[in-house]
C-alpha positions, 0 to 999 in steps of 0.5 A: 500499500505504501508503493501505491500511495507513494506513486499515486502522489506523483501524478494527476492520471489516475490509478491506471497510470500506476497501479499495473506498474506498482504490481508488476514490480511485486511480482503481482497481477494488475489487478492487484494494483488496481484494486485497492488504487481505485478503491482508496480516496487518497489513491484515486485522487489525481495529486498536483505538486500542490494538493489540497484536501477539503473537507465537506463533512457535516460540520464544515457543511453546517458552519458555511453549506460547503461554500468553501469548497468552489472558493477554494478551487477559485482561489486555486483557479481549478475545477476539483474533477480536472487536477493539473500537474500544478495543483489539485483538490479533493474532497475528504469527509472529516480532517479533525477540525469540526469545532473550528470549520470549515477546514482543509489540509493544504498539503499537510498544513491545516486552514480553518475558519472563515478566512479558510480560501483566503489562507489557502490563496496566501492572502492570510496566514493558515489559521488552525487553533488547538482542540480546546479540550476539558474535563467534567468528571472531577477526575479524568480516565482517557483525558489524565495526561492531556488535563491531568498531566499525568504520565504514560507508562506507569501502569505499564511499567508496574504489569509487565512481568508483574501480572498475568494476562488473565489478572489484566483481563479480569480488570477490564472485564469487571470493569465493563468497559465497551469500545468507544469505536461505535459498535459498543461491544465488551472490550474484554469478550472480544480478547477473550474470543481471541485464542492465545498465540503468539501470532495473535495481533492487537491493532489501535483503530485510529481511522477515526472517519465519524464527522464530528468526531476528532477525540481520537486525533486528540489522543493521537496527538496529544497522549499518544503515549498512553495509547500505546500503553492501552496497546501494550496492556492489551496484547498483554491481556490477548498473548499478542507480540504484535501490534499495529496503529492504523492512524487515518492519513488525514491526520499526518500530525498524528500520525507522526506523533504516533510513530514518534512516540514508538520510537520512543517507547523503544528507547526507553524499553517499552517495546522490544524484547524482554520487555523490563526484563520480562519473559514477553517481546513486543512489537508495534508498527504505525500504518497510514491509512488511505482515505476511506470511512468504512475502512474504520469498520474492523474487517474492512481495516483488515482488507486495507492492511493487507494490501486489499480494497477495504471492503467489510467482509462476511462474518463469521469468521470473525477477525478475532479467530481469523483476523490479518492474515488469517492470525487471531486478530482483536481491533480497538478503538484509540480512545478505548485502548487509552481507558486501559491504563487507568482501569488497570491502575485504579481497579474496576471499582473506581471505574463502575462507580462511573456513567450507568450500571449498563453502560460504565465509565466515561466518554469523550463528547466533541462538540461542533463549530456551530457551538459557542463552547466547541471543544472535546470534553470527557463526561460520565456516560448518562451525563443529560445531553440537554446539559452537554449541549446548553452547559458545556456547549453553551448553545449554539454560537450567534444566538442560533436555535438549534434545528437537528442534532447530529449524534455520532456521526451520520449514521448515528442519526439525527435529534430535534431540540426537543428530544435532548432529555435524555441521558447520553448512552447507547441504550437511551440513543437507541430508543429515538432511532440514534447510536452513540458513535463517537459521540460527535455531537454536529449542531446545525442551525436553521440556515441549511434547508431540510432538503439540503441536509436531507441531500448531504446525508445520501451523498455521504452515504453514496460515497462512502459505500464500500460497493461489496453488497447490493443492498447498499451500493444500490440503495445508496445511490438511488436515496441520492437520487430521490433526495436530489429530485426533491419529491417526496417517494412513494412506497418503493422508497419504504422497501428500500429502506427495509432492504438496506436495513436487513440485507446489507453486509455491515453496520454501515448499509443497516445503519443508513435507512435509521439516519434517514428516517431519524432525520425526517423525524427530527424536522417533522413537517418539513420533511414528511415521507421521508421517513418512510 
């Protein structure tokens, strides 16, 4: 994949110009190169000497209706569909600057805010403020390093060679920690499903793709050692000797910080052979993604790491029994891993005192640019959603009124203002047709028309569907056609949504209908008929 990425960055002519030759260099057929090169956005996009990635995801759409995209094209003097050797523009769905949007990456230089086009043109200096961050719990778990200044690796040093894998797994099991990447699966149960083996692999999933969330970027940039410490503890619990950190390519600074942290960890003896005098060998590598929302799904992520198209795979077999190169593989989200050192050090009882009985602990919540006080906040699960919106976020900026709130990414769902009287939990949100996901909250005021928001949702679905199954591939495109037509759909629309929700291969296609219906319900009469 690295060879494809390098070749893609040097041509404006698309995969046909470089992928077959790269494949032949490895003794593979042309299709082995064309497959991933035509799938991943970073490889398929033409690259001029100056390459600008422009975010058109929900938070940037809510900020300015994506008017920044044609403005950037105008100052560069080109159309994104016609890259030149001098310059090119690629649209992406989230760069992790949802708190300061709209945003773009000019090469690897971030530009944000209303003056983004002037920053690209050189009339103004690039501007990318740091992520506002705060703890609301009194003692942060995930933000222990970022907010409280607690150094990473302490739990690891106290654990490796002193506690057994069973003891570590038992603590995490008793804590009730669930995955923070969207699925919410019990972490210890996933660990237990992977048979202990020298071939077992643990993957830190830093492919944070939910538009509206930037928690993983914060952790990888500001506290990468804690992420690696959590990964090391997970490897110990799973009997793994190898860890992989996947960082999305849209996060170049996070990629650099994670690589530097791995090098430092080897130097400090936290990684390598016989770690801290124990009998454990542990090696970790950092890998860059190539631009695909669905690559955050664990089977698609594994397919991409193997050099294939990042499409979801049918299960069983599950990755825990046959994952990366058929080895037992555990995939844990970055935020999930960052909580493990605190749990191992402070104990499961301290963790279960937070949150709700069914959903313990804390969660990072990201508030978008439309809020008066955007930023990343650590809260206990079960915290009232209205309190988060009005007290933490300060309501909407400039006295604007909330029309709908996107929760957990476009496929997490949408809520109206009158639906905010609920706790922040997967159980409560699911009763309203939404999902917690990464817990990014994107506020949309009354400026965008409901039909435009609906089209934006279907555009995301159509663009990011991996195409591996017909219900999602065909349904997402047909949904976009109907949304663009504007007229309320007929009976066939409801049947299409039902087929997508029941027959799609992975959660992406199954969640699209629920998200569309939640948006229609949140807007009420303004989108009557679209909640079929």
